C-alpha positions in Angstrom: -33.7 3.9 -84.9 -34.4 4.1 -81.3 -33.5 1.4 -78.7 -36.3 0.6 -76.3 -35.8 0.6 -72.6 -36.3 -3.2 -72.5 -33.5 -3.8 -74.9 -31.2 -1.5 -72.9 -32.0 -3.4 -69.7 -31.4 -6.7 -71.6 -28.0 -5.5 -72.9 -27.0 -4.2 -69.5 -28.0 -7.5 -67.9 -26.2 -9.5 -70.5 -23.0 -7.4 -70.1 -23.2 -7.8 -66.3 -23.6 -11.6 -66.6 -20.6 -11.7 -69.0 -18.5 -9.6 -66.6 -19.6 -11.9 -63.7 -19.0 -15.2 -65.5 -15.6 -14.3 -67.0 -13.9 -13.9 -63.6 -15.5 -17.1 -62.4 -14.0 -19.0 -65.4 -10.7 -17.3 -64.7 -10.8 -18.3 -61.1 -11.8 -21.9 -62.0 -8.9 -22.0 -64.6 -6.4 -20.8 -62.0 -7.6 -23.3 -59.4 -7.5 -26.1 -62.0 -4.0 -25.1 -63.1 -2.8 -25.0 -59.5 -4.2 -28.4 -58.8 -2.5 -29.9 -61.9 0.7 -28.2 -61.0 0.5 -29.5 -57.4 -0.2 -33.0 -58.7 2.7 -32.8 -61.1 5.0 -31.7 -58.3 3.7 -34.5 -56.1 4.3 -37.0 -58.9 7.9 -35.7 -59.4 8.5 -36.1 -55.7 7.0 -39.6 -55.8 9.1 -40.6 -58.8 12.2 -39.2 -57.2 11.5 -41.0 -53.9 10.7 -44.3 -55.7 13.9 -44.1 -57.8 16.0 -43.4 -54.7 14.4 -46.3 -52.9 14.9 -48.6 -55.9 18.5 -47.4 -56.2 19.1 -48.2 -52.5 17.5 -51.6 -52.9 19.7 -52.2 -56.0 22.9 -51.2 -54.2 21.9 -53.6 -51.4 21.3 -56.4 -53.9 24.8 -55.7 -55.5 26.3 -56.0 -52.1 24.3 -59.1 -51.3 25.3 -60.8 -54.5 29.0 -59.8 -53.8 28.8 -61.4 -50.3 27.3 -64.6 -51.7 30.1 -64.8 -54.2 32.6 -64.2 -51.4 31.0 -66.8 -49.2 30.9 -69.4 -51.9 34.5 -68.8 -52.8 35.6 -68.9 -49.2 33.9 -72.2 -48.8 34.7 -73.9 -52.1 38.1 -72.4 -52.9 40.0 -70.8 -50.1 38.6 -73.2 -47.6 39.9 -76.1 -49.7 43.3 -74.6 -50.1 43.6 -74.0 -46.3 42.5 -77.6 -45.7 45.2 -78.9 -48.0 47.8 -76.7 -46.2 46.7 -78.2 -42.9 46.8 -81.8 -44.2 50.2 -81.3 -45.8 51.7 -79.8 -42.7 50.2 -82.6 -40.5 51.9 -85.2 -42.7 55.4 -83.8 -42.4 57.6 -86.3 -40.6 60.8 -84.7 -39.4 62.6 -88.0 -39.7 61.8 -88.3 -43.4 64.3 -85.7 -44.6 63.8 -86.6 -48.3 60.1 -85.6 -48.2 60.2 -82.6 -46.0 61.5 -80.2 -48.7 58.8 -81.2 -51.3 56.0 -80.9 -48.7 57.3 -77.5 -47.6 57.4 -76.4 -51.2 53.8 -77.6 -51.7 52.7 -75.8 -48.6 54.4 -72.6 -49.8 52.6 -72.9 -53.2 49.2 -73.4 -51.5 49.8 -70.5 -49.2 50.7 -68.2 -52.1 47.6 -69.3 -53.9 45.4 -68.6 -50.8 46.9 -65.1 -50.5 46.2 -64.4 -54.2 42.6 -65.6 -53.8 42.1 -63.4 -50.7 43.4 -60.4 -52.5 40.9 -61.0 -55.3 38.1 -61.4 -52.8 39.2 -58.1 -51.2 38.9 -56.3 -54.5 35.4 -57.9 -55.0 34.2 -56.6 -51.7 34.8 -53.1 -52.7 31.7 -53.0 -54.9 31.2 -49.3 -54.8 34.9 -48.7 -55.8 34.3 -51.2 -58.6 31.3 -49.3 -59.9 33.3 -46.0 -59.6 35.7 -47.3 -62.2 32.9 -47.4 -64.7 30.3 -49.9 -66.0 32.6 -51.6 -68.4 35.3 -52.2 -65.8 32.7 -53.6 -63.3 31.3 -56.0 -65.9 34.8 -57.1 -66.9 35.7 -57.8 -63.3 32.5 -59.8 -62.7 33.1 -61.9 -65.8 36.7 -62.6 -64.8 35.3 -64.0 -61.6 32.8 -66.1 -63.6 35.6 -67.5 -65.9 37.2 -69.0 -62.9 34.5 -71.6 -62.7 35.6 -72.9 -66.2 31.9 -73.7 -66.9 31.4 -71.2 -69.6 32.9 -69.8 -72.8 32.6 -66.1 -72.2 33.0 -63.2 -74.7 32.9 -59.5 -73.8 32.8 -56.9 -76.5 33.0 -53.1 -76.0 32.0 -51.3 -79.2 32.6 -47.5 -79.0 31.4 -47.5 -75.4 32.7 -44.6 -73.4 30.8 -44.1 -70.2 27.4 -43.5 -68.5 27.4 -40.0 -66.9 25.0 -40.9 -64.0 26.7 -43.2 -61.4 23.2 -44.2 -60.0 22.2 -45.4 -63.5 25.5 -47.4 -63.8 24.7 -49.1 -60.5 21.2 -50.0 -61.7 22.5 -51.3 -65.1 25.2 -53.3 -63.3 22.6 -55.0 -61.1 20.5 -55.8 -64.2 23.6 -57.4 -65.7 24.2 -59.4 -62.5 20.5 -60.5 -62.5 20.7 -61.6 -66.1 23.9 -63.6 -65.4 22.3 -65.2 -62.3 19.4 -66.3 -64.4 21.7 -67.9 -66.9 23.7 -69.7 -64.2 20.6 -71.0 -62.4 18.3 -71.9 -65.3 19.8 -71.7 -68.8 22.1 -74.8 -68.8 24.3 -72.8 -71.1 27.9 -73.3 -72.1 28.5 -70.0 -73.9 27.7 -66.4 -72.8 28.2 -63.3 -74.9 28.1 -59.8 -73.6 28.2 -56.7 -75.8 28.4 -53.2 -74.5 28.0 -50.5 -77.2 27.3 -46.8 -77.6 25.8 -44.8 -80.4 26.0 -41.1 -79.6 24.0 -40.5 -76.4 22.5 -44.0 -76.3 24.1 -47.1 -74.9 23.1 -50.8 -75.2 24.0 -53.8 -73.1 23.2 -57.2 -74.6 23.6 -60.5 -72.7 23.0 -63.7 -74.7 23.5 -67.4 -74.1 23.1 -70.7 -75.9 21.0 -72.4 -73.2 17.7 -74.2 -73.3 15.7 -71.0 -73.7 12.1 -70.4 -72.5 8.7 -69.0 -73.5 9.0 -65.3 -72.6 5.3 -64.4 -72.8 4.4 -67.4 -70.7 6.9 -66.5 -68.0 5.8 -62.9 -67.9 2.1 -63.6 -67.9 2.2 -66.3 -65.3 4.5 -64.1 -63.1 7.0 -67.0 -63.2 9.7 -64.7 -64.5 9.8 -62.3 -61.6 13.4 -61.6 -62.4 12.3 -60.7 -66.0 9.6 -58.4 -64.8 12.1 -56.8 -62.5 14.6 -56.2 -65.3 11.9 -54.5 -67.4 10.7 -52.4 -64.5 14.2 -51.2 -63.6 15.1 -50.5 -67.2 12.1 -48.2 -67.4 13.2 -46.4 -64.2 16.3 -45.2 -66.0 14.3 -44.1 -69.1 15.4 -47.2 -70.9 13.9 -50.4 -72.3 14.7 -54.1 -71.7 13.9 -56.4 -74.6 13.9 -60.2 -73.8 14.0 -62.7 -76.6 14.0 -66.4 -76.2 12.7 -69.6 -77.7 12.9 -73.1 -76.3 16.1 -74.8 -77.3 17.7 -71.6 -78.8 19.0 -69.7 -75.9 18.0 -66.2 -74.9 18.9 -62.6 -75.4 18.4 -59.7 -73.0 19.0 -56.2 -74.5 19.0 -53.1 -72.3 18.9 -49.8 -74.0 19.0 -46.4 -72.2 20.3 -42.8 -72.6 23.9 -42.2 -71.3 22.9 -39.0 -69.5 
């Protein structure tokens, strides 16, 4: 069987086209791969920058919340103690010997209490040092401060919790905890707060619940009324975690933050 010249020309042409098209496809594939790789690298850089900016914002919010607590305590507690010291000293009459000793004793007691309060405030101001002791210690210290108001029955449970390896993640979670507590103080009208910090292998979970008036979660999120709630969800996602918010009117609320330890 002989092959005609036309068939030979056709085969040569077809082979040439294949050899021309193949490199074009290869070049297009390489270009497409490089574009995807570049886009992926840009997304990684963007995510890293976004996280760093969010972390910086979170650290500033922790400091701001700490300063607010200090300012309130200086005004409501230490200011009152110092005013009592001033009033007591101003009422001392050197001619009333029988009352001098009791007033000096009262002044001494008020002064010691003021010093104790200032030492506590000094520890509170070292927010970064507080976080460096670990998430559990930071939460415990914050709750001790809240207990001083005597407005809430507070329970804090640590179930098999060891630590979170990433200090930046601890800072973020601590701020989420502060935000949840602030929401309870401002809106919940609660009398009881329960905090549970637990760990299961490489996953930890922080649960904050209260017995307050509750709210409609979907309504708050949809109407953008719960900006704090949206913020909690967004920041939990940034540490590869989730924030579950559960509440119904009249039955309190529960915020559960779950994330990997590493």
